C-alpha positions in Angstrom: -45.1 2.5 14.9 -42.8 1.5 17.8 -39.0 1.8 17.3 -36.3 0.2 19.4 -32.9 1.9 19.9 -29.7 0.3 21.2 -26.1 1.4 21.6 -23.4 -1.3 21.4 -19.7 -1.7 21.6 -17.4 0.7 23.4 -18.9 3.9 24.8 -18.4 7.0 22.8 -19.0 10.8 23.2 -22.1 11.7 21.1 -24.2 8.5 21.7 -26.7 10.5 23.7 -27.0 13.1 21.0 -28.0 10.5 18.5 -30.7 9.1 20.9 -32.0 12.6 21.5 -32.2 13.3 17.7 -34.0 10.1 17.0 -36.6 10.5 19.8 -37.3 14.2 19.3 -38.0 14.0 15.6 -39.7 10.6 15.8 -42.1 11.8 18.5 -42.7 15.4 17.4 -43.0 14.8 13.6 -44.0 11.2 13.1 -45.8 10.4 16.4 -43.7 7.2 16.9 -43.3 5.4 20.2 -39.8 4.4 21.4 -38.2 1.9 23.7 -34.5 1.6 24.4 -32.6 -1.7 24.9 -30.1 -1.7 27.7 -26.5 -2.7 27.3 -26.2 -3.1 23.5 -27.3 -6.5 22.0 -27.8 -7.9 25.5 -31.0 -5.8 25.7 -32.9 -7.5 22.8 -31.4 -10.8 23.7 -32.8 -10.7 27.2 -35.8 -8.4 26.6 -34.3 -5.7 28.9 -35.9 -2.4 27.9 -36.5 1.2 29.1 -39.1 3.7 27.8 -37.7 6.5 25.7 -39.8 9.7 25.3 -39.0 13.4 25.1 -38.6 13.8 28.9 -36.2 10.9 29.0 -33.8 12.6 26.4 -34.1 16.1 27.9 -30.7 17.5 28.9 -28.6 14.6 27.6 -27.0 16.4 24.5 -23.8 17.4 26.3 -23.4 14.1 28.3 -20.8 11.5 27.4 -21.4 7.8 27.5 -24.9 6.5 26.8 -28.1 6.5 28.9 -28.9 3.1 27.5 -25.7 1.4 28.6 -23.5 -0.6 26.2 -21.7 -4.0 26.0 -19.8 -6.2 23.6 -22.5 -8.8 23.6 -22.7 -10.8 20.4 -26.1 -12.5 20.1 -24.9 -14.5 17.1 -22.4 -16.3 19.4 -25.2 -17.3 21.8 -27.0 -20.5 21.1 -30.4 -19.6 19.7 -29.5 -15.9 20.0 -30.9 -14.6 16.7 -34.4 -16.2 17.3 -34.4 -14.9 20.8 -33.8 -11.4 19.5 -36.6 -11.8 17.0 -39.0 -13.1 19.7 -38.2 -10.3 22.1 -38.6 -7.6 19.5 -42.0 -9.1 18.5 -43.0 -9.4 22.2 -42.1 -5.7 22.7 -44.1 -4.7 19.6 -41.0 -3.3 17.9 -41.5 -2.6 14.2 -37.9 -1.3 13.5 -34.6 -1.2 15.4 -32.1 1.6 15.2 -28.6 0.2 16.0 -25.9 2.7 17.0 -22.4 1.1 17.0 -19.2 0.3 15.3 -18.0 -2.5 13.0 -19.0 -5.3 15.4 -22.3 -4.0 16.5 -23.4 -3.0 13.0 -22.0 -6.4 11.7 -24.6 -8.1 13.8 -27.3 -5.7 12.5 -26.3 -6.6 8.9 -26.6 -10.3 9.6 -29.9 -10.0 11.4 -31.3 -7.8 8.7 -30.1 -10.1 5.8 -30.6 -13.5 7.3 -33.4 -13.1 9.8 -35.6 -10.2 8.5 -35.0 -7.9 11.5 -35.7 -4.4 10.2 -32.6 -2.4 11.1 -31.2 1.0 10.4 -27.6 1.6 11.4 -25.8 4.7 12.8 -21.9 4.7 12.7 -20.2 5.1 16.0 -16.5 4.6 16.8 -13.7 6.9 18.1 -11.3 5.0 15.7 -13.0 6.5 12.6 -12.4 3.1 10.8 -15.9 2.4 9.4 -16.1 2.4 5.6 -18.7 4.3 3.7 -18.7 7.4 6.0 -16.2 10.2 6.0 -16.3 10.5 9.8 -17.8 8.7 12.7 -18.9 10.7 15.7 -16.7 10.3 18.8 -13.5 10.6 16.7 -13.3 14.3 16.9 -13.6 14.3 20.7 -11.0 11.6 21.0 -8.5 13.5 18.8 -9.1 16.7 20.9 -8.5 14.8 24.2 -5.3 13.2 22.8 -4.0 16.5 21.3 -4.5 18.3 24.7 -2.6 15.5 26.4 0.3 15.8 23.9 0.3 19.6 24.4 0.7 19.1 28.2 3.4 16.5 27.8 5.6 18.7 25.7 6.3 20.9 28.7 7.3 18.1 31.1 9.4 16.4 28.3 11.3 19.6 27.8 11.8 20.3 31.5 13.4 16.9 32.1 14.8 16.4 28.6 13.4 12.9 28.3 11.5 11.0 25.6 7.7 10.8 26.2 5.8 8.0 24.4 2.1 8.6 24.2 0.0 5.5 23.4 -3.5 6.2 21.9 -6.3 3.9 20.8 -6.4 2.4 17.3 -6.4 -1.4 16.9 -6.2 -1.6 13.1 -6.4 2.0 12.0 -4.2 4.9 13.0 -6.6 7.8 12.5 -6.4 9.1 16.1 -2.6 8.7 16.2 -2.1 10.6 12.9 -4.5 13.4 13.6 -3.6 14.0 17.3 0.1 13.5 16.6 0.1 16.0 13.8 -2.0 18.5 15.7 0.1 18.1 18.9 3.5 18.5 17.2 4.7 15.0 17.8 8.2 14.1 16.5 7.3 10.5 15.6 3.9 9.0 14.8 3.5 5.2 14.5 0.3 3.6 13.1 -0.9 0.0 12.5 -1.0 0.5 8.7 2.8 1.1 8.5 5.2 -1.3 10.4 8.0 0.7 12.0 11.7 0.3 12.0 12.9 0.6 15.6 16.4 1.8 14.5 14.8 4.6 12.5 12.6 5.6 15.5 15.7 5.8 17.7 17.5 7.8 15.0 14.6 10.3 14.9 14.7 10.5 18.7 18.4 11.2 18.9 18.3 13.8 16.2 15.9 15.8 18.4 18.3 15.7 21.4 21.1 17.1 19.2 19.2 20.3 19.0 18.2 20.3 22.7 14.6 19.3 22.0 12.8 16.5 23.9 10.9 14.3 21.5 7.3 13.2 21.7 6.4 9.8 20.2 2.7 9.0 19.5 2.0 5.4 18.9 -1.4 3.7 18.2 -2.0 0.6 20.3 -2.0 -1.7 17.2 1.3 -0.4 15.8 3.9 -3.1 15.2 7.7 -3.2 14.5 8.9 -4.7 11.2 10.4 -7.7 13.0 7.8 -8.2 15.7 4.1 -8.8 16.5 1.3 -6.9 18.1 1.7 -6.3 21.9 -1.2 -7.8 23.8 -2.4 -7.5 27.4 -3.4 -11.1 27.4 -4.6 -13.8 25.0 -8.2 -13.8 25.9 -10.9 -13.0 23.3 -14.1 -11.1 23.6 -17.4 -12.3 22.0 -16.3 -10.7 18.7 -12.9 -12.5 18.6 -10.8 -9.4 19.6 -7.8 -9.6 21.9 -7.1 -6.9 24.5 -4.4 -4.5 23.3 -2.2 -2.0 25.1 1.5 -2.3 26.0 3.2 -1.2 22.8 3.9 2.2 24.4 5.7 0.7 27.4 7.6 -1.7 25.2 8.7 1.1 22.9 9.9 3.3 25.7 12.0 0.6 27.1 13.5 -0.1 23.7 14.3 3.6 23.0 15.9 3.9 26.5 18.0 0.8 26.0 19.2 1.8 22.5 19.7 5.5 22.9 20.6 5.8 26.6 18.0 8.6 26.9 15.4 8.4 29.7 11.9 7.5 28.3 8.5 7.5 29.9 5.1 6.3 28.7 1.6 7.8 29.0 -1.3 5.5 28.0 -4.4 7.6 27.4 -6.7 4.5 27.1 -10.3 5.1 28.0 -9.8 8.8 28.8 -10.2 9.2 25.0 -13.8 7.8 25.2 -15.0 9.8 28.1 -16.5 13.1 28.9 -18.3 15.8 27.0 -18.5 15.4 23.2 -17.0 18.1 21.1 -19.3 20.6 19.2 -18.6 18.7 15.9 -19.5 15.3 17.4 -22.7 16.8 18.9 -23.6 18.2 15.5 -22.8 15.0 13.6 -24.4 12.7 16.0 -27.6 14.8 16.1 -27.8 14.8 12.3 -27.2 11.0 12.2 -30.1 10.6 14.6 -32.5 12.8 12.6 -31.6 11.0 9.3 -31.8 7.5 11.0 -35.5 8.0 12.0 -36.2 9.4 8.5 -34.8 6.1 7.1 -37.2 4.2 9.4 -40.1 6.3 8.2 -39.2 5.6 4.6 -38.9 1.9 5.3 -35.3 1.9 4.1 -34.1 -1.0 6.3 -30.7 -2.7 6.0 -29.1 0.7 5.6 -26.7 2.9 7.6 -26.7 6.7 7.6 -23.3 8.1 6.6 -21.5 11.4 6.2 -20.3 12.3 2.7 -18.9 15.8 2.6 -21.6 17.7 4.4 -24.4 15.5 3.3 -26.0 12.6 5.2 -26.6 9.7 2.8 -27.8 6.1 3.2 -25.6 3.1 2.4 -26.1 -0.7 2.9 -24.9 -1.7 6.3 -23.0 -4.5 4.7 -20.9 -2.0 2.7 -19.9 -0.2 5.9 -18.8 -3.3 7.7 -17.2 -5.2 4.8 -13.7 -3.6 5.3 -12.0 -1.4 7.8 -11.2 2.2 6.6 -7.5 2.6 7.1 -5.0 5.5 6.8 -3.9 6.1 3.2 -0.1 5.8 2.8 0.0 9.1 1.1 -1.7 10.8 4.0 0.7 9.3 6.5 3.7 10.3 4.3 2.6 13.9 4.6 3.3 13.9 8.3 6.8 12.5 7.7 8.4 15.9 7.2 8.0 16.5 11.0 9.6 13.2 12.1 13.0 13.5 13.7 
């Protein structure tokens, strides 16, 4: 059997660990042959491949990013895209395709599996941790650790200058990174997309900290919105999956806080720093297990499924279930952090 592998969407710590797990088990235990598709869905769309064997995956476990490259290519938005993918898979002799990605990448896999008979197995990847049907996605733990370390460092400069520091983290529709890193880093305000915020209340929390000679840290997800406003956008352009570019809420919020409280405020936008570098031990462990179980699903012929973490077990769920809805922060979970606000 020949198996294709691709990594799509934003890069993420742990992608290489998945590839390594797939290839090592597939070659050693099942005698499968592997090819990688470059740059996400662009690879099978254009027939751009690279050979994957054990020497190719040696030493990649601790490396960030992906040796296959990635992109936000959507073959379903290209005229004749789905048939082209089918034709190239057939020409390459690929019997099954393992798709490693987030909501958008796996959404394409679900459509190709359901409507075009492409034999896919999915692996959940996103630093946002917003894929349904899995407790955690790999990449999330690393992103939270990076954001937490940044918040820890910013506390000292905030206290030295007695100014407000606003930290903008990723999270388009889900505030998992903001909530986890904000709580772990001792933030005084945490703002997430699931709960619109009252600017007056935020300013009141900020001022309450200055009364006790304590400089506040505000952590805000890029998709957070005020009760009387809209999402802040970089520009109005859309990618191939219909997403606009975010970022800017941190700068806007700092200006509003400074204007309303008279306290100096500065912004730190972590951006793609959260995606980069060496994956954490947990992400290496989870990504490796996902890879091992993904190739097992291929062996079993269990196509149209995605491997998922439930507790400490790896299970299989329909890809469509994982992409049907975004996993958002429960209001009760967010309320727990409220005791530290202000």
